[in-house]
N, CA, C and O atoms as a GROMACS GRO file, in nm:
protein
  436
    1MET      N    1  -5.695  10.398  -7.294
    1MET     CA    2  -5.721  10.468  -7.153
    1MET      C    3  -5.887  10.425  -7.132
    1MET      O    4  -5.965  10.467  -7.218
    2PRO      N    5  -5.940  10.347  -7.025
    2PRO     CA    6  -6.077  10.322  -6.982
    2PRO      C    7  -6.174  10.397  -7.008
    2PRO      O    8  -6.163  10.511  -6.963
    3THR      N    9  -6.290  10.368  -7.078
    3THR     CA   10  -6.390  10.399  -7.094
    3THR      C   11  -6.467  10.524  -6.995
    3THR      O   12  -6.533  10.622  -7.027
    4THR      N   13  -6.416  10.459  -6.835
    4THR     CA   14  -6.480  10.585  -6.778
    4THR      C   15  -6.397  10.741  -6.775
    4THR      O   16  -6.438  10.857  -6.769
    5ALA      N   17  -6.264  10.680  -6.783
    5ALA     CA   18  -6.153  10.788  -6.760
    5ALA      C   19  -6.180  10.928  -6.889
    5ALA      O   20  -6.183  11.049  -6.866
    6ALA      N   21  -6.199  10.849  -7.036
    6ALA     CA   22  -6.184  10.891  -7.116
    6ALA      C   23  -6.361  11.012  -7.139
    6ALA      O   24  -6.371  11.122  -7.193
    7TYR      N   25  -6.445  10.946  -7.088
    7TYR     CA   26  -6.577  11.006  -7.076
    7TYR      C   27  -6.599  11.115  -6.961
    7TYR      O   28  -6.692  11.194  -6.979
    8ILE      N   29  -6.515  11.128  -6.834
    8ILE     CA   30  -6.511  11.155  -6.757
    8ILE      C   31  -6.394  11.334  -6.770
    8ILE      O   32  -6.421  11.438  -6.710
    9GLY      N   33  -6.277  11.314  -6.861
    9GLY     CA   34  -6.198  11.398  -6.905
    9GLY      C   35  -6.290  11.451  -6.991
    9GLY      O   36  -6.320  11.567  -6.961
   10ALA      N   37  -6.363  11.394  -7.116
   10ALA     CA   38  -6.427  11.450  -7.212
   10ALA      C   39  -6.540  11.572  -7.131
   10ALA      O   40  -6.532  11.695  -7.136
   11ALA      N   41  -6.600  11.523  -7.088
   11ALA     CA   42  -6.695  11.608  -6.960
   11ALA      C   43  -6.642  11.717  -6.904
   11ALA      O   44  -6.685  11.832  -6.894
   12ILE      N   45  -6.531  11.662  -6.863
   12ILE     CA   46  -6.460  11.785  -6.784
   12ILE      C   47  -6.457  11.929  -6.879
   12ILE      O   48  -6.504  12.037  -6.844
   13ALA      N   49  -6.369  11.889  -7.043
   13ALA     CA   50  -6.341  11.914  -7.151
   13ALA      C   51  -6.411  12.015  -7.184
   13ALA      O   52  -6.388  12.135  -7.203
   14GLU      N   53  -6.531  11.924  -7.191
   14GLU     CA   54  -6.663  11.985  -7.307
   14GLU      C   55  -6.723  12.136  -7.185
   14GLU      O   56  -6.722  12.252  -7.226
   15ILE      N   57  -6.756  12.109  -7.082
   15ILE     CA   58  -6.778  12.161  -7.001
   15ILE      C   59  -6.685  12.263  -6.953
   15ILE      O   60  -6.745  12.365  -6.922
   16SER      N   61  -6.609  12.266  -6.943
   16SER     CA   62  -6.529  12.417  -6.970
   16SER      C   63  -6.450  12.478  -7.043
   16SER      O   64  -6.359  12.559  -7.025
   17GLY      N   65  -6.519  12.404  -7.168
   17GLY     CA   66  -6.467  12.472  -7.308
   17GLY      C   67  -6.625  12.559  -7.318
   17GLY      O   68  -6.611  12.675  -7.357
   18CYS      N   69  -6.755  12.521  -7.290
   18CYS     CA   70  -6.853  12.561  -7.318
   18CYS      C   71  -6.884  12.672  -7.207
   18CYS      O   72  -6.942  12.778  -7.229
   19PHE      N   73  -6.829  12.623  -7.071
   19PHE     CA   74  -6.855  12.822  -7.005
   19PHE      C   75  -6.753  12.922  -7.026
   19PHE      O   76  -6.765  13.028  -6.965
   20ALA      N   77  -6.624  12.900  -7.128
   20ALA     CA   78  -6.595  12.977  -7.142
   20ALA      C   79  -6.624  13.074  -7.260
   20ALA      O   80  -6.559  13.178  -7.274
   21PHE      N   81  -6.699  13.046  -7.325
   21PHE     CA   82  -6.800  13.082  -7.411
   21PHE      C   83  -6.901  13.100  -7.365
   21PHE      O   84  -6.934  13.217  -7.386
   22TRP      N   85  -6.975  13.046  -7.308
   22TRP     CA   86  -7.081  13.121  -7.178
   22TRP      C   87  -7.015  13.249  -7.104
   22TRP      O   88  -7.052  13.363  -7.135
   23ALA      N   89  -6.946  13.234  -7.035
   23ALA     CA   90  -6.857  13.390  -6.950
   23ALA      C   91  -6.809  13.464  -7.003
   23ALA      O   92  -6.785  13.566  -6.938
   24TRP      N   93  -6.758  13.461  -7.172
   24TRP     CA   94  -6.757  13.581  -7.217
   24TRP      C   95  -6.856  13.665  -7.256
   24TRP      O   96  -6.855  13.788  -7.248
   25LEU      N   97  -6.991  13.552  -7.324
   25LEU     CA   98  -7.073  13.604  -7.338
   25LEU      C   99  -7.216  13.660  -7.255
   25LEU      O  100  -7.300  13.748  -7.272
   26ARG      N  101  -7.186  13.553  -7.156
   26ARG     CA  102  -7.322  13.625  -7.043
   26ARG      C  103  -7.270  13.727  -6.915
   26ARG      O  104  -7.306  13.834  -6.865
   27LEU      N  105  -7.161  13.624  -6.895
   27LEU     CA  106  -7.075  13.713  -6.771
   27LEU      C  107  -6.997  13.862  -6.805
   27LEU      O  108  -6.974  13.946  -6.717
   28ASP      N  109  -6.973  13.874  -6.899
   28ASP     CA  110  -6.905  14.001  -6.971
   28ASP      C  111  -6.734  13.977  -6.935
   28ASP      O  112  -6.657  14.067  -6.900
   29LYS      N  113  -6.695  13.820  -6.955
   29LYS     CA  114  -6.581  13.827  -6.916
   29LYS      C  115  -6.483  13.856  -7.056
   29LYS      O  116  -6.543  13.849  -7.164
   30PRO      N  117  -6.353  13.883  -7.058
   30PRO     CA  118  -6.310  13.936  -7.186
   30PRO      C  119  -6.332  13.826  -7.306
   30PRO      O  120  -6.380  13.719  -7.266
   31VAL      N  121  -6.309  13.834  -7.425
   31VAL     CA  122  -6.292  13.781  -7.554
   31VAL      C  123  -6.186  13.685  -7.568
   31VAL      O  124  -6.205  13.607  -7.661
   32TRP      N  125  -6.054  13.664  -7.486
   32TRP     CA  126  -5.981  13.604  -7.478
   32TRP      C  127  -5.998  13.481  -7.406
   32TRP      O  128  -5.911  13.394  -7.404
   33TRP      N  129  -6.092  13.473  -7.356
   33TRP     CA  130  -6.157  13.330  -7.239
   33TRP      C  131  -6.229  13.254  -7.403
   33TRP      O  132  -6.303  13.160  -7.374
   34VAL      N  133  -6.222  13.271  -7.511
   34VAL     CA  134  -6.278  13.205  -7.559
   34VAL      C  135  -6.192  13.101  -7.643
   34VAL      O  136  -6.226  12.997  -7.699
   35LEU      N  137  -6.070  13.165  -7.632
   35LEU     CA  138  -5.874  13.105  -7.714
   35LEU      C  139  -5.898  12.976  -7.614
   35LEU      O  140  -5.918  12.882  -7.692
   36PRO      N  141  -5.904  12.928  -7.483
   36PRO     CA  142  -5.882  12.824  -7.389
   36PRO      C  143  -6.003  12.743  -7.396
   36PRO      O  144  -5.991  12.622  -7.380
   37GLY      N  145  -6.142  12.805  -7.423
   37GLY     CA  146  -6.232  12.744  -7.441
   37GLY      C  147  -6.249  12.635  -7.592
   37GLY      O  148  -6.306  12.527  -7.605
   38MET      N  149  -6.204  12.688  -7.654
   38MET     CA  150  -6.156  12.655  -7.817
   38MET      C  151  -6.055  12.511  -7.769
   38MET      O  152  -6.112  12.408  -7.804
   39ALA      N  153  -5.970  12.495  -7.724
   39ALA     CA  154  -5.885  12.412  -7.696
   39ALA      C  155  -5.942  12.329  -7.617
   39ALA      O  156  -5.940  12.215  -7.663
   40SER      N  157  -5.998  12.339  -7.503
   40SER     CA  158  -6.093  12.224  -7.445
   40SER      C  159  -6.190  12.192  -7.548
   40SER      O  160  -6.183  12.070  -7.564
   41LEU      N  161  -6.235  12.217  -7.589
   41LEU     CA  162  -6.319  12.142  -7.717
   41LEU      C  163  -6.294  12.094  -7.799
   41LEU      O  164  -6.385  12.034  -7.856
   42ALA      N  165  -6.167  12.089  -7.853
   42ALA     CA  166  -6.122  12.029  -7.873
   42ALA      C  167  -6.044  11.916  -7.822
   42ALA      O  168  -6.034  11.812  -7.886
   43LEU      N  169  -5.975  11.938  -7.684
   43LEU     CA  170  -5.977  11.825  -7.618
   43LEU      C  171  -6.080  11.718  -7.600
   43LEU      O  172  -6.071  11.595  -7.595
   44PHE      N  173  -6.165  11.790  -7.593
   44PHE     CA  174  -6.306  11.709  -7.536
   44PHE      C  175  -6.325  11.588  -7.678
   44PHE      O  176  -6.340  11.470  -7.650
   45ALA      N  177  -6.321  11.642  -7.854
   45ALA     CA  178  -6.352  11.551  -7.936
   45ALA      C  179  -6.248  11.477  -7.925
   45ALA      O  180  -6.265  11.361  -7.963
   46PHE      N  181  -6.113  11.512  -7.873
   46PHE     CA  182  -5.974  11.393  -7.870
   46PHE      C  183  -6.056  11.287  -7.812
   46PHE      O  184  -6.126  11.204  -7.870
   47LEU      N  185  -6.028  11.309  -7.655
   47LEU     CA  186  -6.061  11.207  -7.597
   47LEU      C  187  -6.193  11.122  -7.601
   47LEU      O  188  -6.182  11.010  -7.550
   48LEU      N  189  -6.312  11.155  -7.652
   48LEU     CA  190  -6.426  11.088  -7.728
   48LEU      C  191  -6.351  10.996  -7.776
   48LEU      O  192  -6.343  10.898  -7.701
   49THR      N  193  -6.273  10.986  -7.901
   49THR     CA  194  -6.222  10.948  -7.976
   49THR      C  195  -6.126  10.784  -7.904
   49THR      O  196  -6.092  10.686  -7.971
   50LEU      N  197  -6.106  10.805  -7.765
   50LEU     CA  198  -6.036  10.710  -7.694
   50LEU      C  199  -6.127  10.628  -7.668
   50LEU      O  200  -6.078  10.515  -7.659
   51VAL      N  201  -6.246  10.629  -7.650
   51VAL     CA  202  -6.365  10.558  -7.585
   51VAL      C  203  -6.348  10.425  -7.639
   51VAL      O  204  -6.303  10.440  -7.753
   52ASP      N  205  -6.366  10.264  -7.606
   52ASP     CA  206  -6.358  10.135  -7.684
   52ASP      C  207  -6.487  10.114  -7.726
   52ASP      O  208  -6.570  10.053  -7.658
   53SER      N  209  -6.513  10.175  -7.860
   53SER     CA  210  -6.671  10.107  -7.916
   53SER      C  211  -6.624  10.139  -8.061
   53SER      O  212  -6.547  10.228  -8.096
   54PRO      N  213  -6.701  10.027  -8.152
   54PRO     CA  214  -6.674  10.030  -8.274
   54PRO      C  215  -6.787  10.142  -8.323
   54PRO      O  216  -6.771  10.147  -8.445
   55ALA      N  217  -6.855  10.200  -8.301
   55ALA     CA  218  -6.980  10.321  -8.338
   55ALA      C  219  -6.942  10.431  -8.236
   55ALA      O  220  -6.944  10.438  -8.113
   56ALA      N  221  -6.905  10.520  -8.343
   56ALA     CA  222  -6.916  10.644  -8.287
   56ALA      C  223  -7.064  10.680  -8.226
   56ALA      O  224  -7.068  10.702  -8.105
   57GLY      N  225  -7.169  10.687  -8.290
   57GLY     CA  226  -7.258  10.674  -8.273
   57GLY      C  227  -7.328  10.646  -8.119
   57GLY      O  228  -7.406  10.714  -8.053
   58ARG      N  229  -7.252  10.496  -8.090
   58ARG     CA  230  -7.280  10.482  -7.962
   58ARG      C  231  -7.183  10.496  -7.832
   58ARG      O  232  -7.208  10.463  -7.716
   59ALA      N  233  -7.100  10.537  -7.871
   59ALA     CA  234  -7.023  10.614  -7.766
   59ALA      C  235  -7.078  10.742  -7.743
   59ALA      O  236  -7.148  10.780  -7.649
   60PHE      N  237  -7.043  10.792  -7.825
   60PHE     CA  238  -7.162  10.974  -7.821
   60PHE      C  239  -7.295  10.950  -7.711
   60PHE      O  240  -7.315  11.035  -7.624
   61ALA      N  241  -7.363  10.856  -7.719
   61ALA     CA  242  -7.496  10.860  -7.728
   61ALA      C  243  -7.448  10.813  -7.552
   61ALA      O  244  -7.507  10.864  -7.457
   62ALA      N  245  -7.363  10.737  -7.537
   62ALA     CA  246  -7.360  10.691  -7.405
   62ALA      C  247  -7.304  10.808  -7.312
   62ALA      O  248  -7.362  10.847  -7.211
   63TYR      N  249  -7.204  10.849  -7.352
   63TYR     CA  250  -7.172  10.995  -7.309
   63TYR      C  251  -7.280  11.078  -7.293
   63TYR      O  252  -7.250  11.189  -7.250
   64GLY      N  253  -7.338  11.067  -7.304
   64GLY     CA  254  -7.481  11.213  -7.308
   64GLY      C  255  -7.466  11.221  -7.126
   64GLY      O  256  -7.441  11.311  -7.045
   65GLY      N  257  -7.498  11.067  -7.119
   65GLY     CA  258  -7.525  11.053  -6.963
   65GLY      C  259  -7.459  11.125  -6.854
   65GLY      O  260  -7.510  11.199  -6.770
   66VAL      N  261  -7.313  11.087  -6.873
   66VAL     CA  262  -7.186  11.152  -6.830
   66VAL      C  263  -7.173  11.277  -6.839
   66VAL      O  264  -7.095  11.350  -6.778
   67TYR      N  265  -7.244  11.300  -6.911
   67TYR     CA  266  -7.240  11.469  -6.949
   67TYR      C  267  -7.294  11.574  -6.877
   67TYR      O  268  -7.245  11.684  -6.850
   68ILE      N  269  -7.418  11.519  -6.844
   68ILE     CA  270  -7.560  11.496  -6.801
   68ILE      C  271  -7.525  11.572  -6.623
   68ILE      O  272  -7.547  11.681  -6.571
   69ALA      N  273  -7.450  11.423  -6.569
   69ALA     CA  274  -7.388  11.447  -6.436
   69ALA      C  275  -7.306  11.501  -6.398
   69ALA      O  276  -7.304  11.560  -6.290
   70SER      N  277  -7.187  11.491  -6.507
   70SER     CA  278  -7.074  11.606  -6.521
   70SER      C  279  -7.120  11.736  -6.517
   70SER      O  280  -7.037  11.821  -6.485
   71SER      N  281  -7.232  11.772  -6.540
   71SER     CA  282  -7.302  11.927  -6.576
   71SER      C  283  -7.329  11.972  -6.420
   71SER      O  284  -7.289  12.074  -6.363
   72LEU      N  285  -7.408  11.869  -6.370
   72LEU     CA  286  -7.483  11.862  -6.206
   72LEU      C  287  -7.338  11.891  -6.143
   72LEU      O  288  -7.344  11.995  -6.077
   73ALA      N  289  -7.247  11.850  -6.141
   73ALA     CA  290  -7.132  11.884  -6.064
   73ALA      C  291  -7.085  11.983  -6.054
   73ALA      O  292  -7.037  12.032  -5.952
   74TRP      N  293  -7.092  12.050  -6.212
   74TRP     CA  294  -7.045  12.166  -6.234
   74TRP      C  295  -7.113  12.247  -6.134
   74TRP      O  296  -7.081  12.307  -6.031
   75LEU      N  297  -7.209  12.230  -6.194
   75LEU     CA  298  -7.297  12.362  -6.151
   75LEU      C  299  -7.314  12.358  -5.989
   75LEU      O  300  -7.371  12.452  -5.934
   76ARG      N  301  -7.277  12.276  -5.931
   76ARG     CA  302  -7.287  12.251  -5.796
   76ARG      C  303  -7.112  12.305  -5.722
   76ARG      O  304  -7.100  12.376  -5.622
   77LEU      N  305  -7.019  12.260  -5.786
   77LEU     CA  306  -6.873  12.304  -5.760
   77LEU      C  307  -6.836  12.409  -5.792
   77LEU      O  308  -6.789  12.481  -5.704
   78ILE      N  309  -6.846  12.469  -5.964
   78ILE     CA  310  -6.784  12.590  -5.959
   78ILE      C  311  -6.933  12.734  -5.967
   78ILE      O  312  -6.926  12.857  -5.966
   79GLU      N  313  -7.033  12.653  -5.974
   79GLU     CA  314  -7.123  12.773  -6.004
   79GLU      C  315  -7.193  12.816  -5.844
   79GLU      O  316  -7.235  12.930  -5.823
   80GLY      N  317  -7.196  12.733  -5.767
   80GLY     CA  318  -7.187  12.678  -5.651
   80GLY      C  319  -7.371  12.702  -5.615
   80GLY      O  320  -7.423  12.779  -5.535
   81VAL      N  321  -7.422  12.621  -5.693
   81VAL     CA  322  -7.566  12.568  -5.710
   81VAL      C  323  -7.620  12.442  -5.695
   81VAL      O  324  -7.582  12.343  -5.756
   82LYS      N  325  -7.716  12.447  -5.608
   82LYS     CA  326  -7.735  12.306  -5.524
   82LYS      C  327  -7.838  12.249  -5.586
   82LYS      O  328  -7.953  12.290  -5.570
   83PRO      N  329  -7.797  12.118  -5.684
   83PRO     CA  330  -7.915  12.121  -5.735
   83PRO      C  331  -8.003  12.021  -5.679
   83PRO      O  332  -7.952  11.937  -5.605
   84ASP      N  333  -8.138  12.016  -5.706
   84ASP     CA  334  -8.214  11.951  -5.676
   84ASP      C  335  -8.275  11.817  -5.703
   84ASP      O  336  -8.270  11.751  -5.806
   85ARG      N  337  -8.323  11.797  -5.609
   85ARG     CA  338  -8.389  11.622  -5.612
   85ARG      C  339  -8.401  11.610  -5.793
   85ARG      O  340  -8.313  11.556  -5.860
   86TRP      N  341  -8.504  11.659  -5.840
   86TRP     CA  342  -8.526  11.633  -5.976
   86TRP      C  343  -8.392  11.614  -6.062
   86TRP      O  344  -8.376  11.519  -6.137
   87ASP      N  345  -8.312  11.703  -6.044
   87ASP     CA  346  -8.195  11.747  -6.111
   87ASP      C  347  -8.137  11.619  -6.112
   87ASP      O  348  -8.111  11.565  -6.219
   88LEU      N  349  -8.109  11.549  -5.977
   88LEU     CA  350  -8.065  11.445  -5.954
   88LEU      C  351  -8.105  11.332  -6.001
   88LEU      O  352  -8.033  11.252  -6.060
   89ILE      N  353  -8.276  11.312  -5.967
   89ILE     CA  354  -8.338  11.200  -6.028
   89ILE      C  355  -8.280  11.170  -6.157
   89ILE      O  356  -8.213  11.070  -6.182
   90GLY      N  357  -8.313  11.278  -6.250
   90GLY     CA  358  -8.319  11.318  -6.397
   90GLY      C  359  -8.080  11.243  -6.435
   90GLY      O  360  -8.023  11.188  -6.529
   91ALA      N  361  -8.054  11.272  -6.355
   91ALA     CA  362  -7.929  11.255  -6.400
   91ALA      C  363  -7.895  11.126  -6.349
   91ALA      O  364  -7.788  11.095  -6.401
   92ALA      N  365  -7.940  11.023  -6.261
   92ALA     CA  366  -7.930  10.920  -6.189
   92ALA      C  367  -8.002  10.833  -6.333
   92ALA      O  368  -7.949  10.732  -6.380
   93VAL      N  369  -8.136  10.899  -6.392
   93VAL     CA  370  -8.152  10.814  -6.480
   93VAL      C  371  -8.090  10.802  -6.614
   93VAL      O  372  -8.110  10.705  -6.688
   94CYS      N  373  -8.008  10.908  -6.645
   94CYS     CA  374  -7.952  10.924  -6.775
   94CYS      C  375  -7.815  10.842  -6.750
   94CYS      O  376  -7.762  10.773  -6.837
   95LEU      N  377  -7.762  10.859  -6.610
   95LEU     CA  378  -7.618  10.748  -6.603
   95LEU      C  379  -7.693  10.566  -6.602
   95LEU      O  380  -7.627  10.464  -6.620
   96ILE      N  381  -7.820  10.571  -6.581
   96ILE     CA  382  -7.856  10.413  -6.615
   96ILE      C  383  -7.887  10.410  -6.705
   96ILE      O  384  -7.957  10.309  -6.699
   97GLY      N  385  -7.897  10.452  -6.827
   97GLY     CA  386  -7.907  10.447  -6.963
   97GLY      C  387  -7.792  10.469  -7.033
   97GLY      O  388  -7.780  10.443  -7.153
   98ALA      N  389  -7.714  10.512  -6.971
   98ALA     CA  390  -7.560  10.535  -7.046
   98ALA      C  391  -7.480  10.428  -7.025
   98ALA      O  392  -7.390  10.387  -7.098
   99ALA      N  393  -7.533  10.367  -6.872
   99ALA     CA  394  -7.447  10.223  -6.852
   99ALA      C  395  -7.544  10.099  -6.955
   99ALA      O  396  -7.482   9.999  -6.991
  100ILE      N  397  -7.686  10.113  -6.993
  100ILE     CA  398  -7.734  10.003  -7.066
  100ILE      C  399  -7.629  10.018  -7.200
  100ILE      O  400  -7.559   9.933  -7.256
  101ILE      N  401  -7.644  10.118  -7.219
  101ILE     CA  402  -7.601  10.130  -7.370
  101ILE      C  403  -7.425  10.059  -7.365
  101ILE      O  404  -7.392   9.967  -7.440
  102ILE      N  405  -7.332  10.121  -7.266
  102ILE     CA  406  -7.214  10.052  -7.310
  102ILE      C  407  -7.216   9.913  -7.257
  102ILE      O  408  -7.135   9.831  -7.301
  103ALA      N  409  -7.322   9.873  -7.147
  103ALA     CA  410  -7.263   9.704  -7.079
  103ALA      C  411  -7.374   9.621  -7.230
  103ALA      O  412  -7.332   9.528  -7.299
  104ALA      N  413  -7.452   9.659  -7.239
  104ALA     CA  414  -7.518   9.584  -7.304
  104ALA      C  415  -7.453   9.444  -7.446
  104ALA      O  416  -7.398   9.452  -7.556
  105PRO      N  417  -7.502   9.330  -7.355
  105PRO     CA  418  -7.413   9.237  -7.474
  105PRO      C  419  -7.522   9.241  -7.597
  105PRO      O  420  -7.644   9.250  -7.613
  106ARG      N  421  -7.408   9.231  -7.668
  106ARG     CA  422  -7.400   9.234  -7.823
  106ARG      C  423  -7.355   9.152  -7.938
  106ARG      O  424  -7.289   9.052  -7.911
  107PRO      N  425  -7.374   9.171  -8.032
  107PRO     CA  426  -7.310   8.995  -8.119
  107PRO      C  427  -7.158   9.085  -8.154
  107PRO      O  428  -7.143   9.207  -8.148
  108PRO      N  429  -7.069   8.993  -8.186
  108PRO     CA  430  -6.961   9.069  -8.274
  108PRO      C  431  -7.003   9.125  -8.365
  108PRO      O  432  -7.100   9.066  -8.413
  109ASN      N  433  -6.975   9.220  -8.417
  109ASN     CA  434  -6.932   9.320  -8.551
  109ASN      C  435  -6.873   9.284  -8.639
  109ASN      O  436  -6.846   9.360  -8.732
   0.00000   0.00000   0.00000
């Protein structure tokens, strides 16, 4: 699985899982919302293992930028709140940082 697909899938799974808990605790949804949330969080963890990186910490760090941008997409598409320019600028900075982490030339380990 390509890194981009793994990161996007992981972001959707993580945000969905966290939102399930948010919905239960903050939006008065029934407690059973936690069950698919936990399954989604397990899928998130699995998908991050598919990233082609010799170091977990580097894969997780680069994922952070994708997570931030995906969270803003969730904000718009699911919650119906339009991100402001500062949200978008911040996400762009994070994605640039993620790209640097992923694509930087490194000597072989």
